C-alpha positions as CSV (number, residue, x, y, z in Angstrom):
1,M,0.2,0.2,0.0
2,N,1.3,3.4,-0.7
3,A,1.9,5.5,2.2
4,L,-0.4,8.1,0.6
5,G,-3.2,6.0,0.2
6,P,-6.5,5.1,2.2
7,N,-5.6,4.3,5.8
8,P,-6.5,0.9,6.8
9,L,-6.6,1.7,10.8
10,G,-9.7,4.1,10.1
11,I,-7.3,7.4,10.8
12,D,-8.1,10.3,8.8
13,K,-5.0,11.0,7.2
14,P,-2.7,9.4,4.9
15,A,-0.8,6.0,6.5
16,G,2.6,7.9,6.0
17,Q,1.7,10.7,8.3
18,T,0.3,8.1,10.5
19,R,2.2,7.6,13.6
20,V,1.4,3.5,15.6
21,V,3.3,2.5,18.6
22,V,3.5,-1.4,18.4
23,A,3.7,-3.2,21.6
24,M,6.3,-5.7,20.7
25,S,6.8,-8.6,23.3
26,G,9.6,-10.4,21.1
27,G,7.0,-12.7,20.0
28,V,5.7,-14.3,16.5
29,D,2.2,-12.1,16.6
30,S,3.6,-8.5,17.8
31,S,6.4,-8.8,15.4
32,V,4.5,-9.6,12.6
33,T,1.6,-6.7,13.5
34,A,5.1,-4.2,13.2
35,A,5.9,-5.7,9.8
36,L,2.7,-5.2,8.3
37,L,1.8,-1.9,9.4
38,H,5.2,-0.9,8.2
39,A,4.9,-2.5,4.9
40,Q,1.5,-0.5,4.4
41,G,3.5,2.7,4.6
42,F,3.0,3.6,8.7
43,D,5.5,5.5,11.0
44,V,5.9,2.4,13.3
45,V,7.5,3.0,16.4
46,G,8.3,-0.3,18.6
47,I,8.1,-0.6,22.3
48,T,9.3,-3.8,24.3
49,L,8.5,-3.4,27.9
50,Q,10.9,-5.2,30.8
51,L,8.6,-6.5,33.3
52,Y,10.8,-8.6,35.7
53,D,13.9,-9.8,36.4
54,H,15.9,-10.8,33.5
55,G,17.8,-13.4,35.3
56,M,14.9,-15.4,36.4
57,A,13.4,-14.7,33.1
58,L,16.3,-16.1,31.2
59,A,16.0,-19.3,32.7
60,K,12.4,-19.8,31.3
61,K,11.3,-20.9,27.8
62,G,8.2,-19.9,26.3
63,A,7.5,-16.6,28.9
64,C,6.7,-12.9,27.3
65,C,8.5,-10.1,27.8
66,A,12.0,-12.0,29.2
67,G,15.2,-11.2,28.3
68,Q,15.6,-13.0,25.0
69,D,12.1,-11.7,24.3
70,I,13.3,-8.0,24.2
71,Y,16.5,-9.1,22.1
72,D,14.4,-10.9,19.5
73,A,12.1,-7.7,19.6
74,R,15.3,-5.4,18.8
75,Q,16.2,-7.7,16.2
76,V,12.6,-7.5,14.3
77,A,12.9,-3.7,14.8
78,E,16.5,-3.4,13.0
79,R,15.4,-5.8,10.2
80,L,12.4,-3.9,9.4
81,G,14.3,-0.3,10.1
82,I,12.0,0.9,12.8
83,P,12.9,2.9,15.9
84,H,12.7,0.6,19.2
85,Y,12.8,1.3,22.7
86,V,12.7,-0.6,25.7
87,L,10.9,0.6,28.9
88,D,11.4,-0.6,32.5
89,Y,8.1,-1.2,33.8
90,E,9.3,-3.7,36.6
91,S,8.1,-2.0,39.8
92,R,4.7,-1.0,38.3
93,F,4.5,-4.7,37.0
94,R,5.5,-5.8,40.4
95,E,2.8,-3.8,42.2
96,S,-0.2,-3.8,39.7
97,V,0.5,-7.5,38.6
98,I,2.1,-10.2,41.0
99,D,1.4,-8.6,44.3
100,D,-2.3,-8.6,43.2
101,F,-2.0,-12.1,41.7
102,A,-0.6,-13.3,45.3
103,D,-3.0,-11.4,47.0
104,S,-5.8,-13.3,45.3
105,Y,-4.9,-16.5,46.1
106,L,-4.6,-15.5,49.7
107,R,-8.5,-14.7,49.2
108,G,-9.2,-18.3,47.7
109,E,-9.6,-17.2,44.4
110,T,-8.3,-18.0,40.8
111,P,-6.6,-15.2,39.5
112,I,-5.9,-14.0,35.7
113,P,-2.9,-12.0,35.8
114,C,-3.0,-11.5,32.0
115,V,-6.1,-9.3,32.2
116,S,-4.5,-7.4,35.1
117,C,-1.4,-6.9,33.4
118,N,-3.8,-5.6,30.2
119,Q,-5.7,-3.4,32.7
120,T,-2.6,-1.4,34.3
121,V,0.4,-1.8,32.3
122,K,-0.5,-2.7,28.5
123,F,-3.4,-0.7,28.0
124,A,-3.2,2.3,30.8
125,D,0.6,2.8,31.2
126,L,2.0,1.9,27.7
127,L,-1.0,3.6,26.2
128,K,-0.1,7.0,28.1
129,T,3.3,6.2,26.6
130,A,2.1,5.8,23.2
131,R,0.3,9.2,23.5
132,D,3.4,10.9,24.9
133,L,5.2,9.8,21.8
134,D,2.3,11.5,19.8
135,A,0.9,8.3,18.2
136,D,-2.6,8.3,16.6
137,V,-3.2,4.4,17.8
138,L,-1.3,1.9,19.6
139,A,-1.3,-1.5,18.0
140,T,-0.8,-4.9,19.3
141,G,-0.7,-8.5,18.3
142,H,-3.8,-9.9,20.2
143,Y,-6.3,-11.9,18.4
144,V,-9.5,-9.7,18.4
145,R,-11.1,-7.5,15.9
146,S,-12.4,-3.9,16.3
147,R,-14.6,-1.7,14.1
148,A,-15.8,1.8,14.1
149,S,-19.3,2.1,14.9
150,G,-20.5,5.6,15.1
151,N,-18.2,7.6,17.0
152,K,-16.7,4.8,18.8
153,R,-15.1,1.2,18.3
154,S,-16.9,-2.4,19.0
155,L,-14.8,-5.5,20.1
156,Y,-15.4,-9.0,18.4
157,R,-14.0,-12.1,18.4
158,P,-11.1,-13.0,15.6
159,A,-11.6,-14.8,12.7
160,D,-9.4,-17.6,14.2
161,L,-11.5,-18.7,17.0
162,D,-8.6,-21.2,18.4
163,R,-6.6,-18.2,18.7
164,D,-9.7,-16.0,20.8
165,Q,-8.1,-13.6,23.2
166,S,-11.1,-11.4,24.0
167,Y,-11.6,-13.5,27.1
168,F,-8.0,-11.4,28.4
169,L,-9.4,-8.3,27.1
170,F,-13.0,-8.1,28.5
171,A,-11.5,-5.1,30.7
172,T,-10.3,-2.8,28.2
173,T,-12.3,0.3,28.5
174,Q,-13.9,2.3,25.6
175,E,-11.7,5.2,25.7
176,Q,-8.9,2.4,25.3
177,L,-10.7,0.6,22.9
178,D,-11.0,3.6,20.5
179,F,-7.1,3.9,20.5
180,L,-6.2,0.5,20.1
181,R,-5.9,-1.7,16.7
182,F,-5.6,-5.4,16.3
183,P,-4.3,-5.8,12.7
184,L,-4.1,-9.6,13.4
185,G,-7.6,-10.0,14.2
186,G,-8.8,-11.4,10.9
187,L,-5.6,-13.7,10.2
188,P,-5.5,-17.5,11.4
189,K,-2.1,-18.0,13.1
190,S,-0.4,-20.5,10.1
191,E,-1.0,-17.1,8.1
192,V,0.7,-14.9,10.5
193,R,3.6,-17.4,10.5
194,E,4.0,-17.5,6.9
195,L,4.1,-13.4,7.0
196,A,7.0,-13.7,9.4
197,R,8.9,-15.9,7.0
198,K,7.6,-13.3,3.9
199,Y,9.1,-10.7,6.0
200,G,12.2,-12.4,6.7
201,L,11.6,-12.2,10.8
202,A,14.0,-14.9,12.3
203,I,11.2,-15.1,15.5
204,A,8.8,-17.2,12.4
205,D,9.5,-20.5,14.0
206,K,9.3,-19.7,17.7
207,P,6.9,-21.1,20.0
208,D,4.4,-19.1,21.4
209,S,4.5,-18.6,25.3
210,Q,2.2,-20.8,27.0
211,D,2.6,-20.1,30.7
212,I,2.3,-17.1,32.8
213,C,5.2,-14.8,32.2
214,F,6.7,-14.2,35.6
215,V,6.2,-17.8,36.7
216,P,9.3,-19.9,35.9
217,N,8.7,-23.6,35.0
218,G,4.9,-22.9,36.0
219,N,5.2,-23.4,39.8
220,Y,3.3,-20.4,40.6
221,A,2.9,-21.9,44.1
222,D,6.8,-21.1,44.8
223,I,6.1,-17.3,44.0
224,I,3.0,-17.1,46.0
225,T,4.7,-18.4,49.0
226,K,7.9,-16.2,49.1
227,L,5.4,-13.3,48.2
228,R,2.7,-14.2,50.8
229,P,3.7,-17.0,53.8
230,N,0.1,-17.3,55.0
231,A,-1.0,-18.6,51.5
232,A,1.0,-21.7,52.4
233,L,-0.6,-22.7,55.9
234,A,-2.1,-26.3,56.4
235,G,-5.7,-26.6,57.1
236,D,-8.6,-29.3,56.6
237,I,-9.7,-30.8,53.7
238,V,-13.4,-31.0,54.3
239,H,-16.2,-32.9,52.3
240,V,-19.8,-31.2,51.7
241,D,-21.5,-33.4,54.4
242,G,-19.0,-32.3,57.1
243,R,-16.5,-35.0,57.2
244,V,-13.0,-33.8,57.6
245,L,-11.1,-36.0,54.8
246,G,-7.6,-34.9,55.4
247,R,-5.0,-31.9,55.5
248,H,-3.6,-29.7,52.9
249,D,-0.4,-27.8,52.8
250,G,-2.0,-24.0,51.8
251,I,-4.9,-23.4,49.9
252,L,-2.9,-21.8,46.9
253,R,-2.7,-25.0,45.6
254,Y,-6.2,-25.9,44.5
255,T,-8.8,-24.0,42.4
256,I,-12.5,-24.7,41.8
257,G,-13.5,-27.8,40.2
258,Q,-9.8,-29.3,40.6
259,R,-10.2,-33.0,41.1
260,K,-6.4,-34.3,40.7
261,G,-4.0,-34.0,43.7
262,L,-6.6,-33.5,46.3
263,G,-4.4,-35.8,48.9
264,V,-7.6,-37.8,49.7
265,A,-8.8,-40.9,48.9
266,T,-12.3,-41.8,49.7
267,G,-13.2,-44.3,46.7
268,E,-15.7,-41.9,44.7
269,P,-14.2,-38.7,42.6
270,L,-14.3,-35.6,44.4
271,Y,-13.8,-31.8,42.9
272,V,-12.9,-28.6,45.0
273,V,-16.0,-27.1,45.5
274,K,-15.1,-24.1,47.5
275,I,-12.2,-22.4,49.0
276,D,-12.4,-20.7,52.7
277,A,-9.9,-18.2,53.0
278,R,-10.8,-17.4,56.5
279,T,-10.9,-20.9,58.0
280,R,-8.2,-22.4,55.5
281,R,-10.4,-25.2,54.6
282,V,-10.6,-26.9,51.0
283,I,-14.2,-27.9,51.0
284,V,-14.5,-31.1,48.5
285,G,-17.7,-33.1,47.1
286,P,-19.0,-34.7,44.0
287,R,-19.5,-33.2,40.5
288,E,-23.0,-32.3,41.1
289,A,-22.0,-29.7,44.0
290,L,-20.2,-27.8,41.2
291,E,-23.0,-27.2,39.2
292,T,-23.3,-23.4,38.9
293,H,-26.4,-21.5,37.6
294,K,-25.6,-17.7,38.9
295,V,-22.7,-15.8,38.8
296,F,-22.3,-12.4,40.6
297,L,-19.8,-9.6,39.1
298,R,-17.3,-7.2,40.5
299,Q,-15.4,-4.2,38.6
300,V,-17.7,-4.8,35.6
301,N,-16.8,-3.3,32.0
302,W,-19.4,-2.7,29.9
303,L,-18.9,-2.1,26.3
304,G,-22.8,-2.5,25.0
305,D,-24.9,-0.1,23.4
306,G,-26.2,2.1,26.0
307,P,-25.6,2.2,29.8
308,L,-25.5,-1.0,32.0
309,A,-28.2,0.9,34.3
310,E,-30.3,0.9,31.8
311,L,-30.7,-2.9,31.0
312,P,-34.1,-4.2,30.7
313,E,-36.3,-5.4,33.7
314,G,-35.7,-9.4,33.5
315,G,-32.1,-8.8,32.1
316,V,-31.0,-9.1,28.6
317,E,-30.1,-12.4,26.6
318,V,-26.3,-12.5,25.9
319,F,-23.7,-15.5,25.7
320,A,-21.3,-15.8,28.6
321,K,-17.8,-17.1,29.0
322,V,-16.6,-18.1,32.6
323,R,-13.3,-19.7,32.1
324,S,-10.7,-18.8,29.1
325,T,-11.0,-22.6,28.1
326,R,-14.8,-22.8,27.9
327,P,-16.8,-21.9,24.9
328,P,-19.6,-19.1,25.5
329,R,-22.7,-20.3,26.9
330,P,-26.4,-18.9,26.5
331,A,-26.9,-17.0,29.9
332,V,-29.0,-13.5,30.7
333,L,-27.5,-10.6,31.9
334,H,-29.0,-8.5,35.2
335,H,-28.2,-5.2,36.5
336,E,-30.3,-3.8,39.4
337,N,-29.3,-1.6,42.4
338,G,-25.7,-1.4,41.3
339,A,-25.4,-5.2,41.4
340,T,-24.5,-7.1,38.2
341,W,-25.1,-10.8,37.9
342,V,-25.2,-13.4,35.1
343,E,-27.9,-16.3,35.3
344,L,-26.2,-19.4,33.4
345,T,-29.1,-20.8,31.4
346,E,-27.5,-24.4,31.3
347,G,-25.4,-24.4,34.1
348,E,-21.4,-24.5,34.6
349,A,-18.9,-26.7,36.3
350,G,-16.0,-25.4,38.1
351,V,-16.7,-21.5,38.0
352,A,-13.8,-20.2,40.4
353,P,-13.7,-16.7,41.9
354,G,-11.2,-14.3,40.5
355,Q,-11.9,-15.5,37.1
356,A,-13.9,-13.4,34.5
357,C,-17.2,-13.9,33.2
358,V,-17.1,-12.3,29.5
359,L,-20.0,-11.7,27.9
360,Y,-20.6,-11.7,23.9
361,S,-23.6,-11.4,21.5
362,D,-23.5,-15.0,20.3
363,D,-21.2,-18.0,20.1
364,G,-20.0,-17.2,16.6
365,N,-16.6,-15.7,15.4
366,E,-18.7,-12.4,14.5
367,A,-19.4,-12.1,18.2
368,R,-19.3,-8.6,19.4
369,V,-17.5,-8.3,23.0
370,Y,-20.2,-6.7,25.6
371,G,-17.7,-6.8,28.0
372,G,-17.5,-8.5,31.5
373,G,-16.2,-8.4,35.2
374,F,-14.6,-10.5,37.8
375,I,-16.5,-13.4,39.8
376,E,-17.0,-12.2,42.9
377,R,-19.1,-15.4,44.0
378,S,-21.3,-17.9,42.9
379,E,-24.7,-20.1,43.4
380,R,-24.7,-23.6,43.0
381,G,-27.8,-25.8,42.8
382,T,-30.4,-25.6,46.0
383,E,-28.9,-28.6,47.7
384,A,-25.3,-27.7,47.3
385,E,-25.9,-24.3,48.6
386,A,-27.5,-25.8,51.9
387,Q,-24.7,-28.0,52.5
388,L,-22.1,-25.3,52.0
389,M,-24.4,-22.7,54.2
390,R,-24.4,-25.6,56.9
391,L,-20.6,-25.9,56.7
392,T,-20.1,-22.4,57.1
393,T,-22.5,-21.9,60.1
394,M,-20.7,-25.0,61.9
395,A,-17.6,-23.2,61.1
396,E,-18.7,-19.5,62.7
397,Q,-20.3,-21.6,65.9
398,N,-16.6,-23.5,66.3
399,A,-14.6,-20.2,65.6
């Protein structure tokens, strides 16, 4: 594309006069994003964030924003001939993401640090830096799509649903979304790798990152124990019927819906049903005790049309995704008196506090993302709720 031709990013000036800051992690996706925009004639500036200690990072393969990744991003920028800057966000990342991650486990939750990172570091601090550099937009390699809708932009799932990252971007505010662009949203991953080869990028065959970037070897328990020793205090493993089945070495080692590694044997399949952080109890029960029909949300980010407070009485039909690995399922969204909750039409198992409930218009690859919130608590079936209430009452009486 000629730098003076139409602007594919929706900016009302030629591409050659449009400055784009690209968040470059050193991986294939962000590198191809920079290469595509550069080939289209945009004024591209690459920024890589140093988020944690290089010594720890270099010992871990498949982590983003590590020492090797910074080197790879710099090499790509040199290949493309674009400016590239490395910003030290280590203290900000520690405060906003790592500390929050550890505190969430102390509360008996299962956190999603990638969402916190997007909320605070990537789409807040980095976006401000992009504006300070007089950028017109900030582009990333995420697999989602955005489109102009009147005087604002709306968020959609990507063409390649196997790579869908919309679950981790639900907290993107409208102001941030209007400034962001996602050039890979209409492409499959296989084509992105081919583009990396076409542009002669050395990272074309680099593996995708798999684990939480600041957790060496996927052992998050060690990180949390160092930061919050109280999360590793022992406690009881209790059946929903009140029986004490054994002991555990810390609630941080458990999550709702977990079956393996419980450390107890009763002759029946058992699952973690609830984590009581106050009493340090891990409550287990049969699979049916996991069946969840209602989730209450906090920190709701609404990207739908009209104010959330003006939802019709009786709620609105949506599709809800309660874990990153689950597909969106039919649900009804309610908002009354400042409270937001979702009724899951078919029920879901293993819904964990701290995870996200992300809302969509449907379950296809043209689905619009309506936003979502973090799961504060959930309600199960009548019998399971009654059993859990009895256990709570007993614990309070014995306290």
